[in-house]
KEVOMAR-816089 format. One record per residue: z, y, x of N, C-alpha, C, CB in turn. Coordinates in steps of 0.001 Angstrom, whole numbers, padded with zeros to 6 digits, always signed. Each point is the difference from the previous one (the first is absolute). Glycine has a CB too. Layout:
ZYXZYXZYXZYX
...
% end
This chain:
+171295-116424+023286-001093-000868+000394-001588+000763-001189+002251-002791+000766
-003242+002836+000276-001114+000515-000590-000704-000871-001126-000185+001144+002177
-000300-000721-002841-000583-000416-001441-001357+000212-000047+001948+000560-001147
-002575-001240+000365-001485+000466-000422-000238-000129-001634-000953-000891+002454
+000134+001729-002807+000048+000585-001585-001391-000736-000180+001428+002755-000170
-002012-003014-001390-001163-000155-000360-000800+001076-000327+000827-001800-000500
-002000+001469+000884-000963+001503-000178-001269-000529-000518+000900+001510+002105
-001850-001818-001677-001281-000493-000647+000088-001347+000072-001392+001817+000553
+000962-002305-001774+000223-001258-000221-001568-000387-000870+003130+000196+000015
-003180-001502+000705-001315-000761-000708-000015-001338+000116-001327+001723+000439
+000266-002750-000786+000197-001160-000141-000761-000650+000872+000643+000305-002012
-000399-001539+002026-000821-001059+001071+000178-001258-000532+000373+001193+002140
-001114-002331-001938+000227-001140-000303+000799-000618+001210-002014+000004-001587
+002866-000879+001471+001192-000337+000903-000579-001891+000036+002556+002391-000970
-003721-002406+001526-000215-001438-000126+000359-000919-001200+000262+000422+002194
+000336-001517-002487+000263-000583-000943+001124+000121-000295-001415-001090+000319
+002351+002058+000225+001535+000356-000537+000229+000359-001239+000374+000686+001876
-001200+000452-002538+000121+000809-000767-000429-001075-001366-000396+002405+001795
+000807-002917-002783-000644-000552-000978-000630+000791-001052+001395-001566+000565
-001084+002933-000906-000446+000744-000739+000524+001244+000383-000360-001621-001561
-000803+002638+002134+000304+001767-000132-001042+000566-000635+001167+000324+002076
-002331-001396-002408-000708+000137-000818+000702+000115-001304-001533-000973+001441
+026860+008273-018448+000177-000198+001259+000069+001438+000702-001142-002348-000210
+001919+003217-000141+000497+000925+000272+001116+000303+000582-001171+000068-001257
+001979-001318+001057+001245+000036+000546-000003-000993+001088+001051+000760-002086
+000111-000555+003231-000116-000889+000829+001081-001144+000052-001206+001783+001029
+001132-002999-000944+001472-000678-000335+000854-000294+001225-001022-001150-001992
+000945+001217+003151+000648-000687+001260-000575+000710+001274+000224-002387-001209
+000454+002689+002054-000731+000736+001171+000233-001186+001162+000534+002898-000720
-001843-002458+001279-000143-001274+001039-000517+001199+001374-001030-002771-002010
-000095+002324+002584-000390+001013+001693-000699+001091-000615-000584-001933+002074
+000695+002993-001150-000598+001457-000422-001413-000255+000019+001791+001574+001019
-002453-000755-001755-001780+000303+000122+000042+000835+000976-000962-000098-002308
-000592+000788+002493-000036+001073+000707+000492+001179-000495-001574-001015+000833
+001524+001260-001728+000425+000976-000574+001230+000415-000943-002052-000262+000530
+002521-001197-000789+001177-000049-001233+000650-001358+000220-001314+001447-001952
+002149-001936+001379+000816-001076-000007-000856-001325-000803+002280+001815+000067
-002391-002780+001009-001039-001140-001086+001127-000650-000966-002094-000944+002013
+001687+000616-003228+001258-000834-001202-000875-000641-000231+001725+001296-001221
-000786-002601+000389-000223-000526-000880-000768+000469-001500+001755-000821+001514
-002776+000972-001890-000507+000562-001272-000015-000874-001065-001260+001363+001182
+001273-000810-002380-000086-000570-001232-001531-000200-000220+002240+001072-000859
-002533-002556+000587-001600-000589-000399-000550+001012-000759+000433-002474-000189
-001723+002711+000030-000918+000618-000201-000013-000494-001374-001055+000377+002271
+000448+000498-003327-000310-000380-001422-001335-000521+000155+001414+001721-001248
-000985-003061-000355-000890-000817+000339-001525+000569+000774+001364-001240-002021
-022850-000393+023601+000715+000241+001165+000263+001679+000064-001130-002298+001225
+002538+002900-001151-000020+001443+000069-000392+000250+001043+001458+000432-001241
-002605-000055+001663-000310+000459+001341+000027+001491+000469-001259-001930-000237
+001829+002653-000737-000110+001761+000181+001389+000327-000338-002584+000622-000822
+003553-001462+000996+001077+000430-000979+000933+000807+000721-000184-001983-001394
+000979+002811+001222+000996+000612+000676-000668+001231+000929+001442-002352-000095
-002622+002782-000289-000469+000845+000810+000711+001400-000589-002313-001502+000636
+002632+001977+000744+000625+001454-000450-000332+000648+001431+002248-000607-001943
-002267+001829+001895-000482+001312+000914+001306+000196+000667-001880+001326-001562
+001226-001016+002680+001279+000544+001116+001043+000877-000353-001564-000101+001502
+002925-000024-001427+000839+000779-000146-000283+001809+000247+001178-002441+000549
-001907+002419+000492-000537+001447+000427-000881+000591-000598+000402-000494+001722
-001056-000552-002341-001318+000566-001080+000098+000497-001134-000962-001378+000720
+001808-000065-001246+000193+000062-001308+001051+000871-000376-000860-002067-000104
+002026+002201+000404+001289+000826-000551-000093+001050+001259+001820-002066-001420
-002668+003337+001058-000331+001024+000681+001282+000856-000422-002756-000311+000107
+003061+001419+000815+001092+000918-000307-000853+000721-001008+001525+000206+002293
+000101+000299-002991-000644+000876-001068+000169-000830-001390-001852+001150+001761
+001568-002373-001623+000130-000803-001464+000899-000899+000462-002293+000128-001191
+002616-000109-000178+001452-000916-000411-000991-001231-000589+002371+002112-000895
-001674-003647+001970-000333-001597-000431+001315-000311-001154-001218-000982+002818
+000397+000761-003998+001177-000481-000952-000684-001231-000565+001198+002390-000706
-000216-003292+000641+000098-001608-000414+000309-000271-001394+000821-000491+002187
-001962+000103-002891+000282-000117-001618-000027-001466-000135-001171+002240-000954
+001765-002581+000040-000397-001603-000643-000666+000078-001296+002040-001082+000992
-003336+000652-000879-000747-000192-001293-000386-001005-000344-000548+001580+000188
-000205-001682-001235-000077-001424-000574-001459-000552+000095+001941+000535-001659
-001949-001703+002619-001349-000459+000345-000961-000709-001116+001155-000238+002215
-002143-000201-001847-000832-000464-001052+000656-001337-000616-002137+001096+001176
+002859-001736-000379+000512-001327-000372+001733-000027-000749-001806-000865+002274
+002024+002448-002449+001240-000021-000661+001141+000386+001163-000920-001888-001875
+000915+001695+002903+000811+000219+001226+000519+001302+000331-001228-001667+000736
+002327+002157-000619+000297+001189+000685-000068-000249+001699+001550+000736-002224
-002355+000571+002756-000363-000309+001417+000313+001516+000792-002083-002086-000680
+002515+002158+001644+000151+001302+000782-001450+000737+000390+002280-001090+001007
-002416+002092-000997-001143+000647+000146+000273+001539+000715-000931-001504-002146
+000685+001426+003275+000134+001289+000848-000671+000847-000165+000568-000891+001306
-000755+002064-001527-000869+000994-000329-000052+001467+000305+000046-001531-001371
-000765+002001+001758+000253+001612+000774-000044+000974-001253-001405-000420+002555
+002369+001112-002524+000005+001073-001006-000671+001288+000793+002287-000984-001370
-003569+000955+001163-000568+000605+001032+000477+001907-000392-002342-002437+000391
+002438+003146+000984+000374+001638-000248+001391+000127-001017-002884+000756+000125
+003588-001756+000096+001520+000210-000744+000868+000839+000685-000026-002155-000841
-000478+002469+002355+001042+000463+000887+000591+001336-000864-001242-000967+002487
+000551+001666-002878+000880+001779-000767-000098-000521-001365-000999+002558+001502
+001006-003782-002056+000438-000100-001547+001091+000023-000072-001407-001056-000697
+001807+001313-000864+001423+000117-000294+000406-001400-000673-000103+002713-000318
-001156-003643+000269+000443-001374-000563+000485-001087+001075-001713+000458-001868
+002870-001140+001872+000799-000575+001118-001099-001337-000027+003026+001031-000313
-002819-001791+001300-000674-001028+000224+000318-001365-000989-000101+001173+002377
+001752-001192-003159+000093-000660-000653-000437+000440-001402+001433-000812+001646
-002049+001967-002084-000118+000451-001371-001568-000012-000101+002313+001520-000211
-002974-001416+001599-001486-000697-000143+000000-001772+000241-001089+002543+001082
+002002-003070-000824-000115-001349-000170-000121-000410-001634+001365-000231+002353
-000117+001252-003019-000134-000462-001272-001019+000489-000748+002058-000317+000116
-002899+001276-000074-001010+000540-000357-001317-001114-000027+001214+002282+000909
-001162-002988+000268-001275-001228+000436+000653-000932-000907-000845+000230+002805
+002160-000329-003006+000272-000970-000758+000048-000295-001626+000870+000141+002056
-001285+001458-002313-000213+000161-001611-001321-000099-000489+001776+001422-000025
-002044-002189-001035-001785+000065-000014-000284+000976-000702-000595-002195+000070
-000399+003143+000646-000492+001169-000049-001792-000353+000543+002843+001416+000458
-003788-000893-001259-001380-000109-000088-000604+000668+001462+000087+000115-002879
+000662+001116+003383-000189+000664+000998+000172-000788+001206+000552+001823-001271
+000973-002069+001567+000435-000582+000779-000479-001331+000231+001511+001444-000413
-001667-002318-000728-000856-001361+000043-000990-000178+001098+000174+000023-002364
-000769+000968+002587-001166+000455+000977+000647-000313+001442-001098+002088-001627
+002035-001715+001856+000545+000300+001426+000562-001620+000575+000891+002950-000688
-000546-003897-000585+000075-001367+000290-000807-000905+000545+001004+000458-001356
-000337-001142+002354-001013-000980+000351-000778-000927-001141+001465+000040+002060
-002926-000475-002005-000376-000801-001059+000441-001262+000059-001698+001229-000210
+001885-001710-001557+000620-000908-000161+001899+000138-000379-002361-000770+001547
+002581+002144-001252+001901+000097-000268+000072+001104-000868+001091-000695+002404
-000228+000000-002839+000563+001423-001194+001372+000396-000232-001710-000680-001327
+001915+001584+000744+001734+000741+000232+000513-001070-001371-000253+003525+000942
+001667-003349-000669+000757-000900-000977+000673+000665-000708+000144-001608+001182
+000073+003040-001223+000914+000789-000985-001122+000386-001114+001956+001092+001879
-001571-001028-003192-001064+000371-000901-000297+001672+000076+000747-002162-001602
-002110+002252+000759-000323+001506+000193+000899+000298-000817-002319+000345+000523
+002590+001327-000120+000991+000684-000790+001561-000036+000643-001602-000647-002083
+001564-000155+003471+001160-000347+000359+000381+001719+000576-000404-003156+000555
+001511+003928-000656+000370+000883+000564+001279+000122+000644-001469+000596-001304
+001689-000207+002568+000915+000361+000576+000765+001129+000306-000974-001441+000296
+002298+001343-000995+000928+001375-000097+000178+000182+001792+001699-000477-002861
-001070-000397+003412+000691+000180+001412-000123-001075+000887+001559+001301-000986
-001406-001168+002323-000355-001042+001038+000851+000545+001008-002454-000708-000559
+003796+000024+000676+001332+000674+000785+000133-000919+001307+001485+000846-002333
-001664-000802+003437+000694-000866+001384+000972+000278+000376-001518-000287+000810
+002555-000437-000649+001102+000131+000998+000218-001076+000808+000978+001339-001387
-001387-000394+002500-000388-000963+001118+001688-000743+000321-002519+001770+001258
+003401-000691-001406+001175-001032+000918+000422-000803-000964+001027+001537+001710
-001179-001756-003072-000057-001129-000652-000981-001329+000536+000621+001796-001798
-001736-001369+002043-001397-000439+000194-000472-000384-001566+000378-000987+002714
-000129+001964-003731-000284-000234-001285-001245+000864-000306+002446-000583-000571
-003077+000443-000757-000992+000691-000310+000050-000233-001503-001286-000126+002253
+001470+001350-003190-000023-000239-001219-000980+001017-000877+002341-001020+000510
-002811+000285-001552-001176+000050-000819+000597+000435-001457-001424-001924+001463
+001067+003085-001839+000165+000289-001449-001415+000454-000549+002565+000712+000304
-002853-001821-001424-001007+000197-000828+000266+000693-001176-000784-001775+000905
-000600+002378-001285+000356+000715-001298-000280-000816-001194-000483+002123+001050
+001701-001637-001960-000270-001058-001421-001137+000887-000915+002898-001168-000238
-003619+000164-000768+000148-001432+000334-000776-000472+000845+000666-000311-001800
+000114-001014+002371-000894-000571+000955-001100-000620-000810+001802-000403+001747
-003243+000299-001180-000816-000865-000835+000454-001712+000046-002019+001947+000498
+001693-002192-001376-000233-001459-000348-000533-000859+000719-000097+000701-001642
+000670-001727+002322-000600-001084+000891+000047-001513-000696+000811+001497+002138
-001898-002387-001767-000051-001321-000646+001158-000457+000691-002517-000462-000527
+003079-000565-000035+000995-000761+000333-000160-000974+001491+000340+000173-002743
-001289-000553+002602-000901-000825+001037-000258+000962+001397-001367-001374-002191
+001680+002926+002340-000031+000877+000710+001045+000519+000249-001715+000134-000524
+002542-000436-000125+001585+000884+000293+000359-000280+001729+001286-000604-002941
-001012-000369+002944+000683-000459+001262-000850+000849+000922+000827-002562-000593
-002112+002072+000626-001060+000454+000991+000289+001586+000349-001871-001803-001031
+001956+002515-000012+000086+001551+000298+001435+000187+000567-001681+000813-001992
+002842-001618+001975+001042+000085+000712-000156-000035+001352+000913-000784-001692
-001464-000330+001891+000054-000697+001210-001243+000900+001114+000858-002694-001505
-001830+003189+000840-001054+001025+000673+000968+001225+000334-002371-000721-001463
+003084+001220+000369+000928+001222+000108+000953-000225+001434+000095+000325-002948
+000535-001163+003079+000936-000513+000888-000483+000046+001296+000864-001319-001610
-001879+000187+001770-000606+000114+001407-000940+000782+000414+000490-001763-000052
-000932+002734-000742-000734+001102+000531+000667+001129+000252-001632-000798-000997
+002967+001100+000590+000918+000584+000127+000955+000095+001370-000490-000476-002312
+000827-000833+002494+000421-000659+001090-000976-000226+001373+001359-000984-001925
-002493+001660+001507-000864+000218+001393+000012+001433+000392-001622-001877-000535
+002424+002961+000063+000799+000834+000594+000771-000349+001156-000052+000740-001980
-000253+000125+003365+000988-000059+001053+001296+000016-000344-001435+000936+001182
+002652-001749-000659+001542-000023-000399+000142-000054-001409+000662+001303+001897
-001518-001582-002934+000452-000433-001342-000262-001716-000480-000560+002729-000541
+002138-003064+000217-000069-001289-000308+000674-000543-001377-000140-000072+002476
+000116+001237-003138+000941+000108-001599-000666+000761-000975+002208+000046+001054
-002523-000551-002359-000792+001063-001033+000643-000119-001483-002432-000285+001355
+002638+001395-001583+000406+000249-001289-000978+000955-000830+002334-000398+000915
-002433-000551-002084-000999+000253-001202+000706+000480-001152-001488-001762+000710
+000813+003380-001412+000839+000143-001205-001384+000768-000879+003076+000301+001161
-002777-000465-002359-000787+000998-000877+000995+000946-000420-001739-001592-000863
+001142+002983+000665+000530+001001-000405+001900-000010+000573-002295-000042-002225
+002170-000236+003158+001512+000038+000579+000643-000945-000174+000185+001848-000250
-000563-002938-000858+000867-001188-000111-000732-001285+001018+000831+000839-002787
+000445-001412+003426-000760-000858+000652-000425-001479-001130+001349+001129+002554
-002329-001957-001842-000484-000905-000705+000594-001240+000504-001965+001294-000514
+002392-002042-000863+001205-000761+000081-001127-001556-000118+002546+001995-001364
-003218-001723+000380-000709-001163-000314-001709+000468-000643+002753-001335-000540
-003309+000172+001010-001692-000241-000310-000011+000492-001780-000607-002649+002079
-000019+003186-003012-000667+000183-001071+000055-001187-000746-001284+001608+000996
-000058-002240-000247-000524-001093-000808+000452-001259+000359-001817+001216-000340
+002198-001711+001290+000469-001322+000458+001516+000112-000157-001978-000477+001699
+002983+001545-001326+001311+000247+000287+000679-000242+001258-000080-000333-002059
-000736+000027+002966-000039-000215+001126+001350+000935+000741-002810-000660-000354
+003969+000586+000902+000609+000682+000498-000118+000639+001055+000761-001004-001070
-000353+002646+001417-000770+000558+001285+001325+000520+000831-002597+000880-001214
+002948-001117+002101+001027+000370+000790-000380+001633+000274+000477-002645+001085
+000888+003227-000992+000042+001363+000276-000489+000187+001358+001825+000374-001543
-001690-001284+002093-000643+000304+001561-000674-001205+000377+001836+001556+000878
-003063-001370-000844-000972-001047+000668-000714-000014+001232-000198-000154-001945
+000136-001077+002364-000466-000139+001237-000921-001189+000105+002004+001118+000789
-002723-001434+000742-000910-000520-000224+000362-001524+000048-001289+002031+000716
+002627-002192-001319+000580-001384-000162-000553-000488-001598+002425+000558+001759
-002925+000251-002464-000423-000646-001393-001434-000405-000087+001675+001398-001097
-002269-001415+003061-001307-000600-000482-001258+000743-000213+001479-001294-000950
-002628+000416+001452-001154+000617-000620-001197-001209-000057+000732+002607+000979
-001383-002789-002047-000736-000780-000403+000204-001404+000196-001153+001756+000164
+002349-001783-001262+001056-001461-000127-000635-001289-000017+001499+001214-001380
-001420-002004+002190-000247-001607-000500+001018-000951+000278-002246+000296+000377
+002356-001393-000965+001055-001090+000379-000513-000793+000521+001235+000169-001400
-000426-000894+002259-000441-001043+000802+000496-001517-001101+000364+001694+002842
-000423-002561-001900+000214-001228-001121+001201-000505+000250-002238-000736-000226
+002566+000325-001290+001349-000491+000054+001219+000579-000069-001111-001079+000941
+000611+002853-000902+001124+000924+000388+000965-000003-001216-001504+001545+001571
+002735-001498-001640+000941+000061-000753+000316+001834+000143+000857-003008+000348
-000792+003679-001502-000109+001422-000231+001733+000534+001155-001702-000175-003381
+002640-000804+002448+001268+000727+000881+000194-000574+001434+001325+000338-002216
-002395-000928+003000+000180-000548+001172-000974+000635+000825+000907-002042-000849
-002062+003318+000333-000738+000365+000215-000053+001152+001506-000163-000927-002682
-000538+001057+003240+000090+001242+000698-001638+000358+000232+002597-000526+001244
-002988+001680-000866-000988+000129-000061-000738+000780+001450+000712-000268-002662
-001885-000220+003365-000584+000399+001152-001344+000819-000439+001088-002087+001363
-001194+002761-000436-001417+000977-000051-000978-000299+001220+001387+002053-001105
-002695-002680+000237-000846-000759+000983-001065+000937-000061+000651-002515-000280
-001594+002878+001497-000859+000519-000193-001655-000796+000340+002074+001876+000267
-002639-002017-001348-001302-000682+000165-001064+000707-000116+000877-001668-000687
-002121+001398+000658-001580+000981+000374-000388-000044-001620-001217-000951+002970
+000322+001692-003248-000864+000124-000747-000974+000949+000064+001428-000935-000931
-002594+000786-000066-001349+000688+000310-000019+000709-001079-001297-001553+001290
+000716+003132-000796-000444+000969-001310-001455-000053-000422+001711+001633+000742
-002199-001560-001912-001301+000132-000140-000853+000280+000481+000635+000079-000967
-000322+000947+001910-001325+000384+001265+000452-001167+001308-000296+003360-000498
+000872-004103+000577+000206-000902+001310+000749+000294+000708-001634-000480+000082
+002986+001382-000040+000571+000362+000503+001586-000443+000005-001989+001353-000203
+002222-001745+001575+001695-000946-000079+000557+000851-000394+000362-001484+001709
+001044+001128-002204+001153+000474+000006+001172-000910-000528-001293+002029-000119
+002442-001755+000656+001315-000720-000238+000728+000164-001273+000182+000212+002257
-000030-001159-002909+001023-000312-001253+000814-000627+000345-001193-000011-001468
+002781+000723+000929+001587-000378+000132-000143-000743-001286+001462+002109+001337
-000917-003379-000909+000673-000652-001336+001336-000607+000516-002344-000678-001284
+003357+001104+000043+001478-000786+000283-000058-000933-000774+001438+001647+000523
-001375-002874+000188+000255-001482-000380+001464-000206-000262-001931-000811+001421
+002252+000354-002567+001566-000522-000059+000006-001413+000427+000702+001489-001980
+000290-001896+002742-000237-001285+000485+001597-000354+000316-002731+000311+001033
+003177-001373-001018+001398-000221-000139+000949+000464+001474-000821-002117-001849
+001867+002629+001328+000933+000745+000926+000259-000546+001174+000935+000765-001693
-001423-000171+002968-000059-000694+001208+000920+001065+001073-002634-001350-000632
+003161+000615+001584+001093+001003+000956-001196+000883+000680+002370-001890+000756
-003254+001491-000064-000613+000735+000383-001376+000365-000442+001500-000609+001358
-001317+001952-001663-001190+000898-000812-001573-000041+000558+002020+001704-000471
-001767-001149+001709-001069+000137+000968-000691-001472-000004+001288+001954+001526
-000671-002449-000979-000801-001648+000054-000517-000526-001244+001553-000723+001695
-000772+000894-002901-000618-000473-001258-001270+000820-000114+002238-000643-001185
-002211+002028+001376-000908+000915-000518-001340-000710+000970+001853+002532-000697
-001939-002736+001691-000595-000431+000958-000699-001251-000021+001443+001284+000834
-000552-002294-001466-000488-001268-000289-000762-000252-001527+001984-000637+001696
-001635+001650-002601-001192+000239-000933-001191+000740-000058+001554-000397-000789
-001440+001257+002256-001102+000541+000207-001179-000850+000295+001387+001664+000580
-000417-002635+000356-001172-000985+000657-000259-000779-001352+000806-000381+002840
+000118-000245-004072-000793-000465-001027-001090+000469-000367+001610-000503-000531
-001873+001813+000438-000773+000849-000497+000057+000397-001414-001112-000784+001690
-000067+001339-002109+000199+000403-001622-000177-000715-001292-000595+001647+001029
+001389-001680-002022-000144-000698-001052-001523+000408-000775+002830-000158-000058
-002893+001017+000060-001402+000389-000684-001474+000292+001119+001844+001272-002018
-002294-002299+002199-000880-000082+001562-001492+000634-001107+001274-002949+002196
-001177+003102-002919-000968+000684-000796-000343+001401+000618+000875-001263-002057
+000303+002025+001688+000006+001325+000406+000741+000496+001281-000266+000159-002314
+001198-001167+003030+000692+000141+001089-000803-000984+000924+002331+000713-001136
-001916-000332+002698-000824-001024+000799+001168+000093+001282-003076+000435-000869
+003237-001864+001113+001197-000144+001080-000420+000555+001493+000852-002244-001334
+000245+002874+001775+000328+000533+001520+000294-000915+001140+000898+001756-001159
-000522-002556+000688+000334-001368+001456-000629-001132-000744+002712+000578+001253
-002672-001729-000447-000239-001172-000861+001239-000605+000217-002498-000325+000107
+002242-000735-001072+000929-000904-000123+000531-000971+000964-000869+000423-001801
+000230-000587+002647+000358-000908+001329+000680+001029+001084-002216-001801-000341
+002310+002741+000070+000774+000547+000829+001607-000118-000167-002033+001344+000162
+002653-001190+001125+001662-000370+000065+001057+000866+000082-000735-001582+000977
+001627+001821-001138+001152+001070+000505+000764-001010+001208+000528+001577-002729
-000243-000833+004053+000691-000746+000701+001375+000726+000271-002141-001089+000872
+001590+002234-001291+001879+000927+000264-000660+001249-000554+001592-000893+002727
-000032+001376-003362-000341+001747-000713+001569+000321+000166-002308-000121-002321
+002370+001084+002615+001187+000795+000325-000071+001431-000073+000480-001716+001320
+000714+002579-001650-000398+001657+000364+001197+000312+001112-001063+000972-002734
+000672-000245+003231+000938+000455+001131-000209+001312-000108-000037-001842+001581
+001044+002806-001769+000033+001575-000604-001028+000351-000576+001198+000727+001494
-002136-000104-001355-001048+000343-001010-001472-000308+000296+001550+001717-000548
-001562-002865+001399-001029-000938-000057+000035-001536-000267-000543+001671+001320
-000398-002204-002381+000064-001199-000261-001042-000579+000923+000908+000334-002321
-000496-001489+002723-000352-001008+001305-000678-001369-000962+002452+000824+002106
-003535-001002-002136-000427-001323-000714-001337-000594+001300+000569+001043-003290
-000359-002609+003109-000650-000430+000944-000889-001400-000821+001976+001112+002108
-003063-000538-002216-000809-001138-000902-000784-001079+000905-000418+001856-001918
-000123-003109+001165-000529-000988+000514-001540-000259-000592+002489-000806+000396
-003471+000654+000426-001154-000593-000806-000689-000935+000877-000336+002017-001418
-000059-003331+001331-000468-001101+000946-001448+000540+000215+001530-002199-000871
-001918+003119+000516-001651+000081-000014-000276+001512+000895-000459-001420-002831
+001682+002058+002789-000309+001340+000718+000160+000007+001163+000483+001027-001510
-001190-000214+002319-000436+000441+001316+000404+001429+000357-001874-001552-000269
+002552+001550+001321+000509+001364+000308-001224+000885+000100+002095-000839+001257
-003199-000089-000614-001526+001144+000199-000269+000298-001362-001395-001051+002125
+001648+000592-003203-000686+000415-001336+000941+001158-000555-001072-002503-000595
+000433+003200+000155+000425+001156-000685+000308-000299-001380-001284+001337+001456
+002874-000852-001882+000402-000070-001166-000233+000822-001138+001193-000881+001275
-001506+000482-002344-000928+001159-001127+001487+001137-000164-002183-002159-002007
+001550+003142+002335+001113+001395-000149+000469-000258-001488-001321+002116+001658
+000469-002016-002480+000811-000139-001389+000923-001006-000236-001757+000835-000825
+001860-001968+001261+001033-001290+000158+001127+001041+000613-001706-002601+000619
+001424+002932+000636+001371+000723+000387+000375+001192-000821-000413-000685+002279
+000004+001054-002635+000656+001291-000895+000572-000607-001337-001832+001881+000889
+001357-002099-001704+000165-001314-000842+001352-000451+000332-002465-000749+000002
+002898+000179+001184+001139-000687+000314+001208+001307+000471-001642-002495+000803
+000936+003398-000307+000952+001489+000405+000466+000353-001384-001461+001180+002155
+000380-001113-002966+000560+000952-001172+000893-001020-000865-002234+001785-000163
+002392-003248+000108+000866-000872-000432+001423+000119+000389-001868-001233-000061
+001726+000676+001502+001344+000264+000223+000716+001155-000012-000492-001527+000940
-000206+002625-000380+000793+001616-000098+000500-000152-001312-001564+001731+001424
+000915-002106-002575+000557+000184-001476+001168-000708-000206-002114+000257-000875
+002210-001605+001427+000816-000570-000280+001583+000188+000994-002276-001344-001075
+001753+002016+002182+001586+000324+000760+000087+001135+000021+000268-001546+001431
-000995+002608-001463+000292+001468+000309-000281+000415+001396+001717-000094-001664
-002175-000893+002466+000002+000072+001222-001506+001233+000209+001453-002932+000437
-001659+003725+000304-001316+000708+000072-000884-000833+000697+000937+002183-000031
-000717-003037+000861-000925-000625+001220+000175-001453+000079+000209+002051+001417
-001085-002669-001039-000265-001513+000302-000450-000507+001229-000451+000031-002041
+001204-000656+002715-000876-000783+001233-000583-001629-000463+001783+001410+001981
-002897-001419-001620-000713-001245-000350-000433-001166+001350-000955+001739-002108
+001180-002690+002019-000154-001045+000998-000737-000823-001011+002142+000155+001750
-003339-000674-001129-001048-001073-000039+000321-001170+000805-001621+001678-000348
+001667-002637-000035-000183-001329+000816+001428+000283+001354-003488-000367-000546
+004295+001239+000460+000577+000303+001228-000613+000823+001245+000903-001954-000836
-001853+002709-000106-000765+001120+000710+000083+001218-000663-001499-001501+000827
+001641+002406-000237-000014+001546-000318-001006+000917+000466+002132-000345+000000
-002883-000506+000933-001193+001163+000303-001139-000149-000329+000880+000460+001552
-000790-000539-003056-001383+000057-000658-000214+001260-000641+000006-002345-000395
-001469+002221+000243-000411+001117-000945-000351-000452-001309-000793+001211+001815
+000568+000012-002917-000932-000397-001051-001277+000149-000062+001544+000294-000877
-002211-000229-000468-001153+000483+000134-000493+001658+000037-000013-002293-000957
+001289+002940+001075-000410+001120-000024+000115+000601+001419+000525+000047-002419
-000312-001186+002967+000559+000550+001856+001652+000519+000158-002739+001247+000451
+003145-001759-001122+001446+000650-000269+000948-001236+000787-000533+001462-002764
+001224-001152+003622+001313-000868+001052+000768-000309-000867+000190+001116+002085
+000347-002069-001913+001328-000321-000497+001294-000487+001231-001610-000760-002314
+001307+001544+003297+001019-000218+001159+001158+000842-000400-001724-000402+001923
+001785+000899-002970+001148+000892-000258+000187+000197-001755-000519+001348+002591
+001664-001201-002786+000083+000412-001558-001159+000866-000527+002493-000023+000247
-002821-000490-001391-000709+000696-001004+000844+000945-001054-001577-001990+000322
+001401+003324-000703+000464+000245-001268-000783-000192-001048+001177+001297+000954
-000512-000689-002147-000490-000421-001471-000731+000990-000122+001728-001173-001109
-003129+001261+000352-000984+000888+000141+000445+001329-000985-001864-002072+000606
+001882+003126-000158+000188+001257-001002-000529-000163-001082+000034+001392+001467
-001143-001334-001631-001116+000025-000883-000794-001273-000209-000069+002248+000660
+000317-002865-001890-000733-001529-000327-001370+000467-001017+002689-001760-000040
-003640+001240-000053-001054-000020-000551-000945+001054-000066+001196-001373-000869
-001696+002046+001506-000806+001125+000196-001271-000244-000700+001070+000540+002136
-001202-000488-003510-001750-000348-000400-000684+001204-000056+000351-001950-001507
-001507+001968+001895-001088+001097-000769+000259+000377-001064-001529-000748+000798
+001214+001968-001188-000137+000119-001725-000978+001540-000074+002971-001329-000920
% end
């Protein structure tokens, strides 16, 4: 079956449909995520008109340059993936993973290379002894030099989340091992939170808790909402929401995506609250979803960022690489980038290419 992938992404209004476009251990296993096993996770310690603008893959990701996705801290305190070009690194001795770790470390010179309003999560002075990838085991191991610089208790979990999500952006890497001077990190020094010997995306990112959720009956679903940089550029923010454990994680994730973000000051909804799920299933490597909205007409383009957030959320929840979308029983529709949905669309290779 032929598929289509995301390339250029832009935003336009969709009539009145869009309301606003303007713990480190897993408890029990549920459905697989895009790059790991989604698990129930421990509870955490106590109009955008120019959004998602990205250059074409052919122009932005020129040959000879590595594209590195790094999870950085935005001005609202959220971790967000930023896909950046490591220009002229084709002959460099520094691997993409090592470059990512360098960008994640506070440094005056490297800070100028980051998108405005975003900052590194690793403290200044962090040194890496080795980075070892083991493709056969889908694992990457990072050994930091001792002593490791101190981190505020409120930021410890953020650092681990950023490391795991950044390193699992590497193709074929689903698991992360962290150590200091050869000794595995077993717990975080300030908070005492335990750290698994092997970490996956099942630990979540930007954790929040749903209403009336009991920790021992919780599961995490990762949702993609939109936000806006200080320069007015739109970007996606993944948020893992703890909800009561359900049989179908993919449907649960989509239902939560429709509910929208809890923090409406910093995050923006990508689907309208009156949209409903008619059917959702997975066949082999494809998630099939049928949505319904009473006001939508097939001649009206669907916002591209809505579709991308939908694809990101469903592929993260299921591990499937592609999604087939039907709107009001129709699959012959296009989005605001003139992309057709008559075939399944694949998960974007790179997310959030902001100018810097």
